[in-house]
Backbone as a ProteinNet text record, in pm:
[ID]
protein_1_A
[PRIMARY]
FYGVPYLEPALVRRTWPDVSLRTQEQVVGHAMSLVNADRAERGGRSVAIAHCFAAGVEPTPQLEREVRQDLRQGSLDVVPLSDFDGPDYVALGHIHGRAELAPQIRYSGAPLHYSFGEAHKPRGSWLVDLDADGVTDIAWLDLPVPRRLTVLRGELEDLLENPAYDAHIDDWICAVLTDRLPQREPMRRLRERFPYCATIDLQPERDGEAADTRTYRERVGRGVPDPQVIDDFLDHVRRGERASGDERQLLADVISEHRAQATA
[TERTIARY]
84.9	0	88.8	62.3	141.9	52.8	80.8	4.6	69.4	-7.8	41.9	-44.2	5.9	-74.8	-93.7	-166.4	-180	-43.2	15.4	152.9	154.2	184.8	196.4	337.1	350.9	484.6	584.3	542.4	635.7	690	617.3	657.7	745.9	748.9	824.6	945	967.6	1081.9	1214.3	1224.6	1349.4	1370.7	1261.1	1273.6	1334.6	1296.8	1348.1	1409.7	1522.3	1579.2	1626.7	1647.6	1699.9	1590	1463.3	1350.5	1272.4	1229.1	1147.7	1004.6	962.3	829.2	760.1	686.5	619.2	468.5	414.1	269.8	242.3	120	84.4	87.4	52.8	60.2	202.5	300.8	439.2	479.5	433	468.9	409.2	279.9	215.4	277.4	307.1	371	504.3	582.2	711.5	691.4	597.2	571.2	530.5	446	401.6	515.1	610.6	725.6	808.3	816	885.6	806.6	674	588.6	610.1	608.6	621.8	761.4	863	998	1004.9	941.6	940.2	857.2	747	663.1	743.7	824.3	902.3	999.3	1051.1	1143.4	1070.7	957.4	885.8	804.8	738.8	648.1	519.4	428.9	303.1	200.7	95.4	-15.5	18.1	-51.5	-24.2	-148.2	-161	-269.7	-209.8	-245.5	-202.8	-321.6	-293.4	-396.1	-348.3	-423.2	-374.1	-481.2	-434.6	-520.8	-494.2	-588.2	-568.1	-699	-696.9	-809.8	-773.2	-830.5	-794.4	-885.6	-834.9	-912.4	-1035.2	-1147.1	-1267.2	-1369	-1352.5	-1448.8	-1501.6	-1628.6	-1692.1	-1695.4	-1672.1	-1679	-1822.9	-1837	-1968.7	-2020.1	-2144.7	-2199	-2198.1	-2178.8	-2179.7	-2056.5	-1999.7	-1889.5	-1755.6	-1732.4	-1601.6	-1610.7	-1657.1	-1673.4	-1541.4	-1432.8	-1303.2	-1259	-1298.2	-1262.7	-1333.3	-1464.1	-1539	-1482.3	-1447.2	-1392.1	-1258	-1172.2	-1042.3	-1056.9	-1158.2	-1181.4	-1218.3	-1306.1	-1348.4	-1231	-1143.3	-1032	-912.2	-917.1	-807.6	-683.8	-699.3	-583.1	-570.9	-662.4	-658.1	-556.3	-478.6	-382.6	-454.9	-494.3	-563.4	-460.7	-468	-373.2	-431	-362.5	-416	-418.7	-514.9	-528.9	-407.3	-338.7	-222.1	-113.6	-113	-14	-32.7	-152.6	-182.3	-171.5	-114.5	-92.1	7.7	-19.9	73.7	10.6	-32.9	-91.9	-218.5	-249.2	-371.1	-496.8	-489.1	-605.6	-556.4	-632	-598.6	-721.3	-708.7	-816.2	-787.8	-876	-854.2	-941.9	-889.9	-965.2	-945.2	-1043.7	-1042.1	-1181.7	-1242.2	-1377.3	-1476.8	-1585.1	-1677.1	-1782.3	-1787.2	-1885.6	-1821.5	-1900.8	-1853.7	-1825.7	-1717.3	-1684.8	-1598.3	-1629.1	-1548.2	-1483.5	-1354.4	-1282.9	-1232.1	-1202.1	-1161.4	-1192.4	-1201.6	-1237.2	-1150.6	-1022.7	-931.6	-894.8	-961.7	-933.7	-1066.3	-1084	-1214.4	-1199.9	-1298.8	-1322.6	-1439.3	-1426.7	-1542.9	-1623.9	-1562.9	-1633.6	-1630.1	-1693.9	-1695.4	-1792	-1762.6	-1851.6	-1979.9	-1981.2	-2100.4	-2126.9	-2247.4	-2279.3	-2225.1	-2142.7	-2081.2	-2138.3	-2231.4	-2300.7	-2435.5	-2526.7	-2660.3	-2658.1	-2551.7	-2538.2	-2512.5	-2474.7	-2447.9	-2565.3	-2676	-2783.1	-2831.8	-2829.8	-2885.1	-2776.2	-2652.8	-2545.4	-2529.7	-2504.6	-2488.9	-2362.7	-2368.4	-2252.5	-2216	-2089.1	-2050.6	-1904.4	-1868.7	-1730.4	-1727.5	-1614.9	-1592.1	-1526.8	-1583	-1522.4	-1450.1	-1316.9	-1234	-1173.1	-1197.5	-1138.5	-1023	-910.4	-794.8	-752.4	-715.6	-654	-505.6	-439.9	-295.9	-261.5	-358.4	-331.4	-381.7	-452.4	-503.4	-650.7	-719	-858.7	-949.5	-1036.8	-1134.3	-1276.5	-1304.6	-1441.8	-1440.8	-1532.5	-1549.8	-1699	-1739.2	-1880.5	-1895.9	-2008	-2038.6	-2116.7	-2073.8	-2143.1	-2196.2	-2326.9	-2386.5	-2354.5	-2325.2	-2309.6	-2438.1	-2472.9	-2594.2	-2578.2	-2684.2	-2685.8	-2759.8	-2689.4	-2753.1	-2858.2	-2846.2	-2945.1	-2955.5	-3076.2	-3095	-3065.1	-3027.7	-3013.2	-3130.5	-3201.4	-3323.4	-3321.1	-3360.1	-3375.5	-3524.1	-3562.2	-3700.3	-3706.6	-3803.8	-3814.9	-3951.9	-3953.3	-4079.9	-4061.6	-4171.6	-4165.6	-4149.8	-4087.7	-4053.3	-4174.6	-4283	-4400.6	-4455.6	-4449	-4497	-4408.7	-4276.3	-4185.6	-4207.8	-4245.3	-4264.1	-4397	-4497.5	-4632.3	-4689.9	-4639.7	-4700.6	-4674.9	-4782.2	-4762.6	-4699.2	-4694.6	-4633.7	-4484.6	-4423.6	-4280.5	-4249.6	-4350.1	-4326	-4230.2	-4232.6	-4148	-3999.6	-3967.5	-3827.9	-3772.9	-3844	-3802	-3664.7	-3631.5	-3503.4	-3397.1	-3422.5	-3325.3	-3231.1	-3112.5	-3034.1	-3109.7	-3130.1	-3215	-3136.2	-3154	-3117.2	-3248.3	-3271.9	-3397.1	-3377	-3445.5	-3441.1	-3560.5	-3535.2	-3642.9	-3675.1	-3802.9	-3847	-3919	-3918.7	-3983.4	-3924.2	-4010.7	-3963.2	-3879.2	-3910.1	-3837.5	-3761.4	-3647.3	-3574.6	-3662.5	-3651.3	-3730.3	-3646.1	-3712.3	-3642.6	-3602.2	-3474.4	-3418.6	-3464.4	-3444.3	-3495.4	-3431.4	-3299.2	-3235	-3286.5	-3298.4	-3349	-3489.1	-3573.5	-3711.7	-3718.6	-3635.2	-3634.6	-3588.2	-3488.6	-3436.5	-3532.5	-3628.7	-3731.7	-3816.3	-3831.3	-3905.9	-3812	-3701.1	-3604.2	-3471.8	-3449.5	-3329.4	-3198.8	-3201.9	-3079.7	-3075.8	-3143.6	-3132.7	-2988.3	-2923.1	-2780.2	-2749.1	-2835.2	-2803.2	-2930.2	-2921.6	-3032.3	-2982.5	-3063	-3032.7	-3145.6	-3113.9	-3215.9	-3235.6	-3356.8	-3390.7	-3529.4	-3540.6	-3672.7	-3731.4	-3860.7	-3929	-3972.9	-3948.6	-3974	-4090.8	-4169.7	-4290.1	-4260.3	-4147.6	-4116.8	-4075.8	-4044.4	-4004.3	-3870.3	-3857.5	-3732.8	-3623.9	-3504.5	-3392.7	-3346.3	-3303.9	-3251.6	-3110.3	-3087.3	-2957.1	-2867.3	-2910.2	-2827.5	-2700.9	-2593.1	-2469.8	-2482.4	-2385.5	-2385.6	-2370.5	-2284.6	-2265.4	-2394.2	-2468.9	-2595.9	-2698.2	-2691.2	-2786.6	-2761.6	-2632.1	-2600.1	-2528.6	-2529.4	-2454.7	-2512.6	-2438.9	-2480.9	-2617.8	-2700.4	-2833.4	-2941.8	-2904.7	-3005.2	-3054.6	-3182.6	-3234	-3206.3	-3184.7	-3156.1	-3264.9	-3391.5	-3494.9	-3483.4	-3445.8	-3431.5	-3313.6	-3201.5	-3083.8	-3120.7	-3192.4	-3230.6	-3328.9	-3422	-3520.1	-3450.6	-3354.8	-3279.8	-3199	-3143.8	-3066.9	-3157.1	-3276	-3369.4	-3410.7	-3431.8	-3466.2	-3356	-3230.1	-3116.3	-3103.9	-3099	-3073.8	-3195.3	-3315.4	-3435.8	-3484.7	-3398.1	-3421.1	-3559.5	-3583.7	-3706.1	-3813.9	-3791.9	-3893.8	-3851.3	-3912.7	-3879.6	-3947.4	-3923.1	-3981.3	-4133.9	-4199	-4344.4	-4382.5	-4511.8	-4558.4	-4517.1	-4533.5	-4494.8	-4344.8	-4268.1	-4123.1	-4079.5	-4144	-4108.5	-4134.8	-4246	-4277.2	-4174.4	-4135.7	-4034.3	-3900.6	-3862.9	-3737.7	-3741	-3853.3	-3866	-3848.9	-3904.8	-3891.8	-3746.4	-3678.4	-3539.1	-3450.4	-3470.5	-3389.3	-3414.2	-3538.9	-3572.2	-3507	-3511.1	-3450.2	-3298.9	-3238.2	-3093.8	-3054.9	-3129.8	-3100.7	-3114.3	-3216	-3235.4	-3119	-3066.7	-2952.3	-2827	-2813.2	-2692.4	-2687.6	-2801.9	-2805.5	-2823.3	-2838.3	-2860.9	-2733.3
-118.7	0	124.2	217.3	338.7	460.1	531.5	650.9	775.1	850.4	973.6	1088.5	1172.4	1282.4	1392.5	1497.3	1613.1	1680.9	1680.4	1727	1867.8	1964.9	2103.5	2124	2164.7	2174	2254.4	2368.3	2453.9	2385.5	2287.6	2222.7	2100.2	2048.1	1924.2	1942	2063.6	2084.1	2052.2	2081.9	2053.2	1902.5	1827.6	1683	1623.2	1678.7	1629.5	1747.6	1799.7	1921.4	1903	1781	1757.9	1741.3	1754.9	1735.6	1866.5	1902.8	2022.8	1994.7	2059.4	2036.6	2170.9	2212.7	2342.7	2329.7	2212.9	2192	2064.3	2052.4	1929.8	1810.3	1832	1723.1	1666.2	1755.7	1710	1638.5	1690.6	1630.9	1491.1	1477.6	1346.8	1250	1300.1	1213.6	1160.6	1247.9	1203	1104.1	1134.2	1042.3	905.1	901.8	772.6	700.5	775.9	708.4	637.3	696.7	630.3	507.9	523	410.1	293.6	322.5	215.5	153.2	232.9	176.5	78.1	113.8	24	-101	-81.6	-196.2	-296.4	-244.5	-332.5	-418.7	-364.3	-440.1	-542.2	-502.4	-588.2	-697.8	-660.3	-754.1	-768.9	-852.9	-877.6	-767.8	-774.4	-679.8	-547.2	-440.3	-307.7	-219.7	-132.7	-35.3	101.1	203	340.9	418.6	502.5	586	729.4	813.4	948.3	1053.3	1170.2	1284.8	1389.6	1404.2	1498.8	1517.6	1612.5	1632.5	1570.3	1455.4	1381.7	1419.4	1408.5	1441.9	1353.8	1416.2	1339	1335.7	1415.2	1415.4	1556.2	1566.5	1695.2	1725.7	1852.8	1889.6	1892.9	1887.7	1890.6	2034	2060.6	2196.1	2243.5	2375.2	2444.1	2416.8	2296.6	2265.3	2305.5	2276	2298.7	2410.4	2528.5	2642.1	2680.6	2674	2713.4	2619.7	2492.5	2398	2434.8	2466.1	2501.9	2628.8	2727.9	2852.3	2828.6	2749.1	2720.8	2644.6	2554.7	2482.7	2579.5	2676.7	2773.9	2860.3	2894.8	2982.4	2907.4	2774.4	2694.4	2694.3	2729.8	2738.6	2619.3	2524.4	2411.2	2308	2256.4	2150.6	2017.1	1975.3	1848.1	1741	1630.8	1521	1424.1	1397.2	1304.7	1161.3	1085.6	947.3	862.9	900.1	821	819.1	919.3	920	802.3	745	637.4	498.4	491.6	360.1	280.3	153.2	67.4	-12.4	50.8	-25.4	-98.9	-206.3	-281.6	-200.7	-116	-33.2	99.5	209.4	343.2	400.2	421.6	479.4	627.7	713	857.7	925	1033.7	1117.6	1263	1347.2	1493	1539.9	1474.9	1508.5	1434.3	1501.2	1443.9	1351.1	1340.7	1253.8	1126.4	1022.1	895.2	913.4	853.7	865.8	748.9	696.7	592.5	652.5	680.4	742.2	638.8	521.3	405	284.5	165.1	50.3	36.4	73.8	55.3	186.8	299.8	431.2	492.5	510.3	555.2	644.9	734.2	807.8	740.6	722.2	675.2	791.8	910.8	1027	1031.1	1132.8	1151.4	1052.3	1009.2	914.8	978.9	1111.3	1184.3	1298.4	1354.9	1473.1	1595.9	1674	1790.3	1922.6	1920.1	2041.2	2001.3	2099	2069.9	2039.7	2079.8	2044.1	1896	1824.6	1681.8	1596.8	1659.5	1588.3	1463.5	1464.7	1351.7	1258.4	1281	1193.7	1074.7	955.8	838.3	848.4	791.6	783.7	637.2	605	465.3	443.9	319.4	280.9	175.3	170.4	62.6	-54.9	-172.4	-295.8	-362.5	-369.5	-416.6	-551.3	-651.4	-784.5	-802.7	-851.5	-882.1	-1026.2	-1095.1	-1226.8	-1213.4	-1321.8	-1316.8	-1237.4	-1224	-1154	-1009.7	-966.6	-830	-823.8	-717.6	-693.7	-797.2	-857.3	-952.7	-901.1	-812.1	-764.1	-633.4	-541.8	-415.8	-395.8	-373.8	-354.9	-230.7	-163.8	-44.4	-84.7	-33.7	-59	72.6	82.5	203.8	216.6	340	369.8	433.2	408.8	470.7	621	694.6	840.2	870.9	914.4	930.3	1039.9	1139.6	1247.8	1306.3	1315.4	1368.5	1518.3	1565.3	1707.9	1753.8	1857.1	1902.2	2053.8	2100.7	2244.2	2277.9	2368.6	2414.3	2560.3	2591.5	2726.5	2784.6	2909.5	2975.7	3089.1	3154.1	3258.5	3195.8	3269.7	3215.2	3158.9	3231.8	3186.2	3056.3	3041.6	2917.5	2800.5	2820.9	2712.9	2674.1	2770.7	2743.5	2675.8	2696.9	2652.8	2545.2	2532.5	2440.4	2295	2217	2077.2	1990.1	2037.3	1958.8	1938.4	2022.6	2011.2	1926.7	1866.3	1783.7	1668.2	1617.2	1502.9	1538.2	1667.8	1710.2	1763.9	1744.5	1801.1	1750.9	1625.6	1569.1	1575	1648.2	1661	1777.3	1773.6	1895.2	1986.1	2110.8	2200.1	2319.5	2347.8	2476.5	2549.7	2658.6	2732.7	2849	2843.9	2952.7	3043.1	3159.8	3249.2	3347.6	3353.2	3438.9	3564.1	3589	3709.6	3834.6	3930	4054.1	4136.5	4128.1	4202.9	4107.4	4152	4068.1	4033	3909.8	3862.7	3862.4	3876.4	3885.7	3746.9	3731.8	3608.9	3483.6	3479.2	3364.8	3231.6	3229.1	3102.7	3048.5	3134.7	3087.1	3029.7	3096.4	3051.3	2922.7	2913.4	2791.6	2672.2	2692.8	2579.9	2533.9	2616.1	2569.6	2459.9	2465.7	2361.2	2258.9	2307.7	2219.6	2228.3	2141.9	2152.3	2146.9	2089.5	2073.2	2167.9	2281.4	2383.3	2433.2	2421.9	2450.9	2585.4	2630.7	2754.5	2819	2949.4	3027.2	3097.3	3092.3	3160.2	3258.8	3387.8	3490.8	3516.1	3486.3	3508.1	3571.2	3697.7	3762.3	3771	3744.7	3752.6	3896.3	3942.5	4083.5	4103.7	4001.1	4013.7	4071.1	4035.6	4078.1	4222.2	4291.7	4431.2	4442.4	4545.7	4567.9	4614.7	4562.1	4599.6	4740.6	4815	4950.2	4939.7	4994.6	4980.8	5102.4	5198.7	5315.9	5279.2	5353	5332	5393.1	5356.6	5412.1	5564.5	5613.6	5758.9	5827.9	5767.6	5826.5	5826.1	5727.9	5719.1	5827.4	5854	5943.6	6070.6	6098.7	6213.4	6346.9	6451	6587.1	6617.6	6676.7	6714.2	6613.2	6492.8	6393.6	6426	6448.4	6484.7	6375.6	6417.6	6321	6214.1	6249.3	6144.8	6040.8	6085.9	5992.5	5899.5	5952.9	5869.8	5759.2	5797.1	5698.6	5597.6	5644.3	5553.6	5453.9	5501.8	5411.3	5311	5357.9	5266.6	5155.9	5192.2	5090.2	4994.9	5049.5	4964.8	4862.7	4904.9	4814.8	4708.4	4749.5	4652.4	4564.7	4613.3	4533	4470.1	4478.5	4408.2	4436.7	4565.3	4603.6	4662.4	4666.9	4719.9	4859.9	4960.7	5098.3	5138.4	5260.8	5309.4	5315.9	5278.2	5289.1	5434.2	5462.5	5598.7	5646.4	5561.5	5599.7	5619.4	5533.7	5548	5677.3	5713.5	5838	5958.7	5955.9	6066.3	6076.5	5961.3	5959.1	6010.4	5968.1	6014.1	6164.7	6214.3	6357.6	6437.5	6386.3	6455.6	6458.3	6343.1	6335.3	6426.6	6426.6	6510.7	6658	6692.6	6832.1	6875.7	6789.1	6823.3	6837.5	6748.5	6755.6	6885	6925.9	7048.8	7169.1	7165	7277.2	7290.9	7175.9	7178.3	7226.3	7188	7225.3	7373.7	7438.3	7580.7	7668.6	7605.8	7686	7762.5
0	0	0	-92.6	-105.3	-78.3	29	62.8	5.1	-75.1	-136.9	-86.3	4.1	58.1	-45.2	-6.7	-95.4	-104.9	-221.7	-239.5	-296.8	-211.9	-255.1	-311	-438.4	-499.7	-416.8	-363.7	-290.2	-165.6	-112.7	11.7	-9.4	-131.8	-154.4	-245.9	-293.7	-384.4	-316.2	-187.4	-117	-100.1	-99.1	-87.2	-212.5	-328.5	-456.7	-533	-488.3	-549.2	-692.4	-735.6	-870.8	-975	-931.6	-1023.3	-1033.3	-1154.1	-1173.9	-1129.9	-1024	-967.4	-947.4	-1048.8	-1043.9	-1030.3	-1060.1	-1051.9	-973.3	-926.5	-854.7	-948.3	-1074.9	-1171.7	-1178.9	-1181.8	-1187.1	-1058.3	-944.8	-816.4	-803.6	-835.7	-825.9	-926.3	-1045.9	-1145.2	-1095.7	-1030.4	-977.7	-863.4	-773.6	-662.3	-713.7	-816.5	-870.1	-942.7	-997.4	-1057.9	-951.6	-831.6	-720.5	-673.2	-671.1	-633.1	-729.2	-858.7	-957.8	-958.1	-925	-914.2	-797.6	-686.8	-572	-600.9	-673.4	-711.3	-793.9	-885.2	-973	-892.4	-783.5	-699.4	-612.9	-560.7	-466.9	-536.3	-648.6	-714	-634.5	-681.7	-611.2	-633.5	-556.1	-570.4	-504	-548.2	-490.5	-499.7	-401.8	-396.2	-365.3	-444.8	-418.4	-362.1	-264.6	-201.4	-214.2	-285.4	-315	-288	-247.2	-219.7	-327.1	-421	-530	-605.2	-699.3	-789.7	-923.6	-953	-1073.7	-1190.2	-1310.6	-1429.6	-1440	-1479	-1506.3	-1395.9	-1291	-1181.9	-1161.6	-1123.5	-1101.3	-952.3	-912.9	-772.3	-721.6	-591.6	-528.8	-520.7	-565.8	-553.8	-409.6	-390.7	-262.4	-178.3	-187.4	-97.4	-155.8	-281.6	-341.3	-444.5	-399.1	-489.2	-553.6	-472.8	-526.8	-637.3	-632.6	-737.4	-866.8	-859.3	-979.6	-1041.5	-956	-1006.6	-1075.3	-1012.7	-1072.9	-1203.8	-1213	-1337.8	-1448.9	-1418.1	-1518.8	-1563.1	-1469	-1500.4	-1557.8	-1554.2	-1606.6	-1519.5	-1391	-1303.2	-1208.8	-1215.7	-1123.6	-1170.1	-1074.8	-1103.6	-1110.5	-1227.9	-1245.4	-1278.4	-1204.5	-1224.7	-1327.4	-1437.6	-1539.2	-1486.7	-1536	-1489.7	-1526.4	-1631.8	-1673	-1565.4	-1477.1	-1368.9	-1274	-1273.2	-1178.1	-1240.9	-1360.3	-1420.9	-1336.7	-1320.8	-1250.3	-1138.7	-1028.2	-918.1	-961.3	-889.6	-920.7	-892.1	-790.2	-756.2	-700.5	-732.3	-682.8	-612.4	-483.3	-402	-382.9	-436.2	-432.8	-328.1	-275.2	-183.1	-217.3	-183	-199.7	-237.3	-336.7	-378.7	-289.8	-250.5	-152.4	-212	-344.2	-407.2	-461.2	-468.6	-526.2	-675.1	-722.2	-864.6	-908.7	-1026.5	-1089.7	-1214	-1207.7	-1318.8	-1417.1	-1366.5	-1445.1	-1357.4	-1414.9	-1330.9	-1206.3	-1215.6	-1103.3	-1034.9	-1073.2	-1013.7	-968.6	-837.6	-788	-665.2	-652.1	-527.7	-456	-326.4	-249.9	-196.2	-186.3	-133.7	18	73.7	218.7	284	406.2	474.4	524.7	538.2	581.6	485	491.4	412.1	484.5	414.3	475.9	425.1	334.2	290.6	234.5	226.6	175.9	26.7	-43.8	-184.5	-205	-98.2	-106.9	-60.8	-24.5	46	-26.4	-159.3	-234.8	-289.6	-249.6	-296.4	-201.8	-255.6	-169	-85.2	33.9	122.2	138.5	126.3	139	107.7	76.9	49.2	-60.5	-129.1	-225.1	-153.1	-169.3	-118.3	-234.5	-225.5	-336.4	-300.3	-383.4	-364.7	-463	-412.5	-495.7	-471.8	-582	-567.3	-603.3	-627.7	-653.9	-779.1	-872	-997.4	-998.9	-893.6	-890.8	-854.4	-899	-862.8	-928.1	-847.5	-899.7	-890.6	-793.2	-777.2	-699.2	-736.5	-664.2	-642.7	-518.7	-486.3	-399.6	-416.7	-337	-212.4	-96.7	29.2	83.8	99.1	154.1	302.9	344.9	486.8	539.2	663.4	718.5	731.4	702.3	717.2	847.6	951	1081.6	1087.9	999.6	1000.5	860.5	808.5	673.7	668.7	549.6	523.8	439.9	485.1	419.1	403.8	286.1	260.8	264.4	352.8	363.1	319.2	234.6	179.8	211.6	256.5	284.3	383	417.1	518.5	656	746.2	877	950	953.7	1027.8	970	838.6	777.4	817.1	817.2	857.7	1003.1	1085.2	1227.7	1258.7	1173.3	1209.2	1118.3	995.9	900	942.2	965.8	1007.4	899.9	775.7	669	693	778.5	804.9	927.6	987.3	1106.3	1077.5	954.8	920.1	919.1	925.4	915.8	1047.8	1155.3	1283.7	1325.9	1295.9	1337.4	1228.1	1118.6	1010.5	1038.3	970.9	959.1	862.4	898.2	819.4	768.2	639.6	581	553.3	623.4	609	512.6	398.8	301.6	330.2	388.2	430.3	318.9	282.9	173.2	221.3	353.6	406.9	343.3	310.6	249.7	346.8	476.8	578.1	669.4	725.1	820.9	939.8	985.1	1097.4	1224.9	1337.3	1465	1514.8	1548.1	1604.7	1528.2	1398.3	1321.8	1360.3	1387.3	1421.1	1553.9	1654.3	1782.8	1768	1694	1678.1	1596.7	1492	1411.3	1492.9	1577.7	1655	1764	1797.3	1890.4	1826.4	1694.1	1624.2	1560.6	1501.9	1434.7	1511.4	1609	1693.7	1615.1	1495	1416.9	1296.8	1309.5	1204.9	1203.2	1087.6	1079	1014.9	924.9	853.8	802	779.3	723.8	598.1	492.8	367.1	340.1	337	316.3	167.6	118.5	-22.4	-30.7	10.7	10.5	-129.6	-139.2	-268.2	-293.6	-417.7	-448.9	-543.1	-567.9	-650.7	-788.3	-844.9	-981.1	-995.4	-885	-895.2	-968.1	-1048	-1121	-1025	-1042.1	-955.8	-989	-888	-905	-960.1	-1078.7	-1144.6	-1122	-1040.1	-1015.6	-938.5	-966.4	-892	-753.2	-665.4	-530.1	-535.3	-626.7	-638.6	-679.1	-769.7	-811.7	-698.9	-610.9	-500.1	-395.1	-368.1	-255.9	-301.5	-430.4	-482.4	-440.8	-476.4	-441.7	-502.1	-421.5	-467.8	-436.6	-392.7	-355.8	-214.9	-195.3	-62.1	39.9	166.3	271.3	283.9	281.3	291.8	179.9	59.3	-52.1	-30.9	23	50.9	149.9	255.4	357.4	300	218.4	158.9	65.9	-12.1	-99.9	-18.5	94.8	180.3	233.7	281.1	330.7	219	100	-14.6	-41.9	-24.1	-49.6	58.5	185.5	292.9	320	285.4	306.5	176.7	75.2	-51.4	-111.2	-132.8	-202	-114.2	15	105.9	150.1	90	124.4	255.3	297.9	422.6	412	520.2	525.8	554.3	551	578.6	715.9	817.5	954.1	964.1	896.8	900.2	831.4	721.1	652.3	742	815.6	904.7	1016.8	1072.2	1177.5	1125.3	1005.9	946.9	921.1	873.6	847.9	976.8	1086.9	1215.3	1261.5	1247.4	1291.1	1207.6	1075.9	987.2	1017.2	1038.9	1069.7	1200.5	1301.7	1430.5	1416.8	1337.2	1316.8	1246.7	1146.9	1075	1166.4	1254.1	1346.1	1443.2	1489.8	1580.1	1507.5	1380.1	1306.2	1275.9	1263.9	1228	1350.6	1469.2	1588.8	1627.2
[MASK]
++++++++++++++++++++++++++++++++++++++++++++++++++++++++++++++++++++++++++++++++++++++++++++++++++++++++++++++++++++++++++++++++++++++++++++++++++++++++++++++++++++++++++++++++++++++++++++++++++++++++++++++++++++++++++++++++++++++++++++++++++++++++++++++++++++++++

């Protein structure tokens, strides 16, 4: 068994000073050349275990955002599958989802769900059988999921009172709140009903209102009345909910009092 950790080029150049190692692909390729040299001396069966991002696998949504971004920008160090030629089996780690890149090269993924983007992905392990000549059988074994991950969407009061959500009381919960205005102590209130509420995502519904495309300078520039600046600010932070009539009257009183003090 050959364990190959995540090899950062800058950290291993001193280990192999006579080899050009500028990318992870080069580092893993060199490490596997050492593995295969040792295999040639020892003979028999062999398994390599490596931590890397191998070609041909997709990252998990929400969890590995930096991987998706690097893929789009072409800056990710992707290790080609050809680097893993040689061992009878290669067990990979890094990506949280199950993946079969080649019959003898696979990710088993994480044993638990670590983000709500993984909620519907299977959790388990590959059971690999080898005889004297190498791999004879590979089977997937499901692992138990101790607590489901569930995304609930709606206004806070509906999530707290609707009996349709009773089936999710013991789940890990991501609550997507669609209230137009911020709600008071939403996490505390949600956890009174859903003890395992883990996160809140605010997505207020705006009833199809057109977004304000003005720049910040245009919103607060010279000549914009103070009440308008405050109203635009409330529209921004409350995502479409401007000042109410009572709030406008209160703001007008405060602004008037401030002006009177400034000119006194």
